[in-house]
N, C-alpha and C positions, 0 to 999 in steps of 0.2 A: 176491672183492673186486675192486678196480680191475684188478689184474693179470689176473684171469680174463676180465674184459670186454675187456681189450686183446688177449688171446690169441684170443678169439672174433672180435674186429674184424679181426685180422690173418688169421684163418682158420688159425692155427698149431695143429696137433695135437701136434707133438713137444713144444713148449714147454708144452703143457697138462699134461704130466707133471712139469714143473719150473717152476711159476709164479714161483718165487723168482728165476729167471734173467731172466724177463720184466721184473721190476721193475728189476733192475740193468742188464741189457743191452737194455732196451726199445727204446732208440734203435738199438741194434745189429741188432735183429731187424726193425725197421721197414722197412729197404730190402730185406729178404728177400722173395721171391715168396710 
């Protein structure tokens, strides 16, 4: 879903295991490299 797309957009592999966190801390992960 959206969280998955966000994870891919960020290129985050770690959060890929926990897409739930991306939804809640999406803004928190945004500034991450």
